[in-house]
C-alpha positions as a printed Julia matrix, in Angstrom:
284×3 Matrix{Float64}:
 -36.12  -17.88   45.94
 -35.64  -14.64   47.84
 -31.85  -15.1    47.77
 -32.0   -15.76   44.01
 -33.96  -12.54   43.43
 -31.43  -10.53   45.45
 -28.57  -12.1    43.47
 -30.25  -11.23   40.12
 -30.87   -7.63   41.22
 -27.27   -7.3    42.39
 -25.96   -8.71   39.1
 -28.12   -6.33   37.03
 -26.94   -3.39   39.13
 -23.32   -4.4    38.61
 -23.81   -4.71   34.83
 -25.56   -1.32   34.64
 -22.7     0.24   36.61
 -20.19   -1.25   34.17
 -22.12    0.09   31.17
 -22.35    3.53   32.76
 -18.62    3.57   33.44
 -17.82    2.49   29.88
 -19.81    5.46   28.55
 -17.72    7.98   30.46
 -16.28   10.48   27.99
 -13.38   12.83   28.67
 -15.1    15.88   27.18
 -18.53   17.12   26.2
 -18.63   15.88   22.6
 -17.25   12.95   20.63
 -14.44   13.68   18.18
 -15.27   12.02   14.88
 -13.5    14.14   12.27
  -9.79   13.4    12.74
  -9.93    9.57   13.2
 -11.42    9.14    9.72
  -9.33   11.72    7.9
  -7.34   10.8     4.8
  -4.32   12.61    3.34
  -4.87   14.92    0.38
  -3.74   12.94   -2.69
  -0.78   14.32   -4.59
  -1.34   15.77   -8.03
  -0.08   13.39  -10.72
   3.29   14.62  -11.96
   4.68   13.6   -15.34
   8.38   13.62  -16.04
   7.75   15.66  -19.21
   6.16   18.43  -17.11
   9.09   18.81  -14.7
  11.14   21.75  -15.97
  13.39   21.98  -12.89
  13.98   19.95   -9.73
  16.29   19.97   -6.71
  16.62   17.55   -3.81
  17.05   19.26   -0.45
  17.82   17.88    3.01
  16.6    19.88    6.01
  17.37   19.59    9.71
  14.55   20.08   12.22
  15.47   20.81   15.82
  12.49   19.4    17.74
  13.42   21.45   20.82
  12.73   24.7    18.93
   9.51   26.37   20.03
   7.86   26.11   16.62
   8.55   22.35   16.57
   7.31   21.55   20.08
   4.12   20.0    18.68
   6.32   17.39   16.97
   8.34   16.56   20.1
   5.73   16.67   22.87
   4.23   14.83   24.66
   7.2    12.63   25.57
   4.68   10.16   27.04
   1.25    9.4    25.46
  -1.32   11.85   26.81
  -4.98   12.57   25.94
  -4.8    10.48   22.75
  -1.75   12.5    21.68
   1.72   11.07   21.0
   4.98   12.51   19.75
   6.02   12.23   16.12
   8.7     9.61   16.87
   6.35    7.52   19.01
   3.76    7.57   16.22
   6.4     6.42   13.74
   7.32    3.54   16.08
   3.63    2.62   16.4
   3.45    2.53   12.6
   6.28   -0.01   12.52
   4.78   -2.14   15.31
   1.06   -2.0    14.52
   0.8    -1.15   10.82
   3.8    -3.03    9.45
   5.4     0.07    7.9
   8.91   -0.66    6.65
  11.81    1.6     7.65
  15.34    1.57    6.3
  18.94    1.78    7.41
  20.53    5.22    7.34
  22.74    5.79    4.31
  23.97    8.85    2.45
  23.93    6.95   -0.86
  20.54    5.22   -0.91
  18.16    6.05    1.91
  15.6     3.34    1.17
  17.66    0.26    0.29
  18.16   -1.88    3.43
  15.06   -2.58    5.57
  15.41   -2.69    9.37
  13.65   -4.91   11.89
  11.82   -3.57   14.92
  14.55   -5.0    17.17
  17.22   -3.06   15.25
  15.18    0.13   15.5
  14.73   -0.31   19.27
  18.45   -0.97   19.65
  19.21    2.34   17.9
  16.88    4.0    20.41
  18.85    2.63   23.36
  17.07   -0.68   24.06
  19.21   -3.55   25.26
  20.57   -5.21   28.39
  22.87   -3.87   31.11
  25.05   -6.31   33.05
  25.56   -5.73   36.76
  28.07   -7.58   38.95
  26.96   -8.27   42.53
  28.71  -10.13   45.33
  26.73  -12.8    47.13
  26.84  -11.83   50.84
  26.82  -15.5    51.92
  29.22  -17.24   49.53
  31.19  -14.21   48.36
  30.77  -15.26   44.74
  30.33  -12.65   42.02
  27.02  -12.98   40.25
  26.06  -11.2    37.04
  22.51   -9.93   36.64
  20.95   -8.31   33.57
  18.54   -5.4    33.41
  16.5    -4.66   30.3
  16.69   -1.14   28.89
  13.61    0.28   27.2
  13.9     2.34   23.98
  14.1     6.1    24.52
  12.13    7.92   21.79
  12.25   11.06   23.96
  15.99   11.3    23.2
  15.22   11.95   19.53
  15.61   15.72   19.46
  16.37   16.24   15.77
  14.82   15.11   12.52
  16.49   14.98    9.11
  14.05   15.56    6.26
  14.58   14.79    2.59
  12.4    16.61    0.08
  12.31   17.47   -3.59
  11.38   20.83   -5.1
  10.02   20.75   -8.65
   8.65   23.29  -11.09
   5.63   21.87  -12.91
   5.37   23.7   -16.22
   1.95   22.15  -16.88
   0.49   24.07  -13.92
   3.21   26.78  -13.82
   3.77   26.0   -10.16
   6.72   25.36   -7.84
   5.91   22.44   -5.57
   7.68   20.59   -2.77
   7.11   17.01   -1.7
   8.66   15.34    1.32
  10.36   12.04    0.5
  11.69   10.78    3.84
  12.22   11.44    7.55
  15.2    10.32    9.63
  15.01   10.6    13.46
  18.31   11.47   15.13
  18.81   10.4    18.74
  21.17   12.52   20.83
  22.18   11.2    24.25
  24.96   11.41   26.81
  27.27    8.43   27.03
  27.81    6.81   30.41
  30.93    7.64   32.41
  32.38    4.25   31.5
  32.0     5.05   27.81
  32.98    8.71   27.79
  35.05    9.12   30.97
  34.55   12.3    32.94
  33.56   14.37   29.9
  29.91   14.02   28.87
  29.41   14.4    25.13
  26.13   14.31   23.24
  26.33   11.4    20.83
  24.17   11.56   17.67
  22.7     8.3    16.36
  20.69    8.12   13.15
  17.82    5.74   13.93
  16.25    4.94   10.55
  14.97    6.36    7.27
  11.18    6.38    6.91
   9.47    6.75    3.53
   7.16    9.72    4.07
   4.28    8.75    1.69
   3.91    5.44    3.55
   3.27    7.36    6.78
   0.84    9.95    5.38
  -2.36    7.95    6.16
  -1.18    7.51    9.76
  -0.15   11.18   10.1
  -3.55   12.34    8.83
  -5.39   10.54   11.67
  -3.26   11.73   14.59
  -4.09   14.96   16.41
  -1.42   17.5    17.29
  -1.78   20.04   20.07
  -2.89   23.52   19.07
  -1.85   26.04   21.77
  -4.54   28.53   20.71
  -7.65   26.38   20.29
  -8.42   22.89   21.62
 -11.37   22.56   19.22
  -9.14   23.06   16.17
  -6.73   20.19   16.52
  -4.49   19.9    13.49
  -2.73   16.7    12.49
   0.85   15.79   11.66
  -0.18   15.75    8.01
  -1.38   19.36    8.34
   1.93   20.45    9.86
   4.02   18.96    7.06
   1.61   19.79    4.22
   1.26   23.44    5.33
   4.97   23.73    6.28
   4.22   24.66    9.9
   7.69   23.77   11.19
  11.09   25.4    11.62
  14.15   24.02    9.84
  17.39   24.93    8.11
  18.87   23.51    4.92
  21.38   20.78    5.7
  22.39   19.63    2.22
  21.38   19.91   -1.42
  22.33   17.8    -4.41
  25.72   18.96   -5.7
  28.68   17.81   -7.77
  30.84   17.26   -4.66
  29.35   13.87   -3.7
  26.32   15.67   -2.26
  28.47   17.03    0.54
  26.84   18.64    3.57
  27.05   22.37    4.18
  28.96   21.79    7.41
  31.81   20.23    5.42
  32.75   23.59    3.91
  31.14   26.14    6.25
  31.39   26.5    10.02
  29.55   28.37   12.76
  27.57   31.4    11.65
  28.72   30.94    8.03
  26.9    27.61    7.97
  23.55   29.26    8.75
  24.25   32.06    6.28
  24.97   29.51    3.56
  21.68   27.73    4.31
  19.84   31.06    4.02
  21.66   31.83    0.77
  20.48   28.56   -0.76
  16.91   29.21    0.37
  17.04   32.71   -1.09
  18.45   31.33   -4.37
  15.53   28.88   -4.69
  13.02   31.64   -3.96
  14.54   33.95   -6.57
  14.63   31.12   -9.12
  10.85   30.77   -8.9
  10.39   34.55   -8.87
  12.56   35.03  -11.97
  10.39   32.61  -13.95
   7.61   35.21  -13.93
   9.69   38.14  -15.22
   8.66   39.55  -18.58
């Protein structure tokens, strides 16, 4: 009986210890606002109210200082993940469909998770080893994990419209395309190491908005005011340059007819033209 009492007391103490450990919180208050956030719904737009529109493609360099909150952390940390990792989680856990990269129709051919991981570097490496006893050559295979940290650029497709019903110029993001840039192995590239760009997939932006609205992004000035990915895109808190706009020349990219510094100047000229277009609408 005495042994049974000791065993019961020990078991209760163990359970209480487990409960106490499960209540450990990394902070002094529980964060309840961001996990239940929802994206701000778009204003309904009728075709009859669109007086002007232009599709624009932008390139985001995630290594730029202003875009660091989209690139870091490269590994999950303190409930934070990078933009690319969150997009992969959306494919894996939420069943979000992504599409094959195409300059003609960005959202036509769906991709599987295996195809996405392959574009991110997943696969198998073969290694030949000699058996020290028999001298035979044996081939072993090592699995490669996907490398979302090698996605250092993001192609964004958006559409600018002037809504004459509200007399307002508005922009809405249509899609995001991660671009992986990595160095080929010596066997593939020889002695010269060249950064190889690989377009991973096209993601339909509205499908990701509910997920973006619930994911915190690091704020370097205030840990209590954690913005979300939805805030960054909705408030245009990122750095980019215009990569392409719809044009009569098969929607050619700016780099096809401008090089070097002229390329950046052409991107700024297009941005200035769009700004002046909206400004000129209000001239009397």
